C-alpha positions as a Python dict, from the first residue, in 0.01 Angstrom:
ca = {
    (1, 'X'): (0, 0, 0),
    (2, 'X'): (272, 233, 108),
    (3, 'X'): (431, 485, -103),
    (4, 'X'): (803, 461, -196),
    (5, 'X'): (965, 753, -139),
    (6, 'X'): (1366, 717, -206),
    (7, 'X'): (1503, 418, -67),
    (8, 'X'): (1180, 455, 212),
    (9, 'X'): (832, 375, 291),
    (10, 'X'): (598, 655, 400),
    (11, 'X'): (364, 525, 690),
    (12, 'X'): (105, 767, 859),
    (13, 'X'): (150, 816, 1222),
    (14, 'X'): (-118, 880, 1503),
    (15, 'X'): (-458, 1028, 1349),
    (16, 'X'): (-312, 1096, 961),
    (17, 'X'): (-430, 930, 669),
    (18, 'X'): (-190, 863, 319),
    (19, 'X'): (-387, 950, 74),
    (20, 'X'): (-386, 966, -318),
    (21, 'X'): (-540, 1243, -460),
    (22, 'X'): (-824, 1231, -779),
    (23, 'X'): (-771, 1342, -1100),
    (24, 'X'): (-982, 1321, -1325),
    (25, 'X'): (-839, 1367, -1676),
    (26, 'X'): (-1061, 1520, -1922),
    (27, 'X'): (-1121, 1378, -2297),
    (28, 'X'): (-1290, 1551, -2570),
    (29, 'X'): (-1503, 1359, -2780),
    (30, 'X'): (-1264, 1244, -3064),
    (31, 'X'): (-1000, 1082, -2721),
    (32, 'X'): (-763, 1354, -2742),
    (33, 'X'): (-633, 1411, -2361),
    (34, 'X'): (-650, 1764, -2224),
    (35, 'X'): (-428, 1856, -1914),
    (36, 'X'): (-546, 1858, -1570),
    (37, 'X'): (-704, 2142, -1408),
    (38, 'X'): (-646, 2259, -1072),
    (39, 'X'): (-969, 2199, -844),
    (40, 'X'): (-1187, 2436, -867),
    (41, 'X'): (-1078, 2770, -699),
    (42, 'X'): (-1394, 2824, -485),
    (43, 'X'): (-1416, 2400, -361),
    (44, 'X'): (-1326, 2388, -42),
    (45, 'X'): (-1341, 1953, -74),
    (46, 'X'): (-1103, 1756, -242),
    (47, 'X'): (-1197, 1361, -285),
    (48, 'X'): (-916, 1097, -280),
    (49, 'X'): (-835, 738, -264),
    (50, 'X'): (-732, 657, 87),
    (51, 'X'): (-335, 454, 85),
    (52, 'X'): (-267, 391, 429),
    (53, 'X'): (-425, 447, 781),
    (54, 'X'): (-171, 562, 1094),
    (55, 'X'): (-299, 395, 1413),
    (56, 'X'): (-479, 653, 1609),
    (57, 'X'): (-767, 698, 1294),
    (58, 'X'): (-1128, 612, 1445),
    (59, 'X'): (-1310, 650, 1141),
    (60, 'X'): (-1410, 337, 957),
    (61, 'X'): (-1189, 349, 672),
    (62, 'X'): (-946, 144, 514),
    (63, 'X'): (-729, 156, 205),
    (64, 'X'): (-900, 205, -97),
    (65, 'X'): (-1167, 402, 41),
    (66, 'X'): (-1270, 687, -159),
    (67, 'X'): (-1301, 979, 82),
    (68, 'X'): (-1422, 1399, 60),
    (69, 'X'): (-1090, 1593, 266),
    (70, 'X'): (-1062, 1914, 333),
    (71, 'X'): (-850, 2130, 100),
    (72, 'X'): (-647, 2354, 324),
    (73, 'X'): (-563, 2013, 598),
    (74, 'X'): (-334, 1808, 370),
    (75, 'X'): (81, 1814, 353),
    (76, 'X'): (151, 1738, -2),
    (77, 'X'): (463, 1508, -37),
    (78, 'X'): (600, 1486, -458),
    (79, 'X'): (712, 1116, -492),
    (80, 'X'): (803, 869, -797),
    (81, 'X'): (443, 775, -815),
    (82, 'X'): (284, 1097, -829),
    (83, 'X'): (207, 1341, -535),
    (84, 'X'): (14, 1214, -223),
    (85, 'X'): (-142, 1385, 76),
    (86, 'X'): (-138, 1341, 443),
    (87, 'X'): (-441, 1417, 634),
    (88, 'X'): (-557, 1504, 954),
    (89, 'X'): (-823, 1247, 1078),
    (90, 'X'): (-1043, 1539, 1124),
    (91, 'X'): (-1098, 1667, 787),
    (92, 'X'): (-1231, 1375, 658),
    (93, 'X'): (-1582, 1524, 522),
    (94, 'X'): (-1678, 1183, 446),
    (95, 'X'): (-1657, 884, 235),
    (96, 'X'): (-1795, 786, -70),
    (97, 'X'): (-1974, 467, -137),
}
């Protein structure tokens, strides 16, 4: 799946991955949705779902996989569907099973 950005589609190039950051929705016991908070300031890792993979990526990841990536090595892009980030292959810390 590619992400549409105004009449164009985004596809990561070379060793980049296109990621949809995971945002946890907090609910109270009564079912009230709480606003999402940013990740902990001392956390160096973020979680996200792989949307697309560049042609030079050698990691065994594919669209739909959940990964952990370094928070300092991403380029954020705002699209109508929300926020997506481009992450270099070397910034992927792990794959969630």
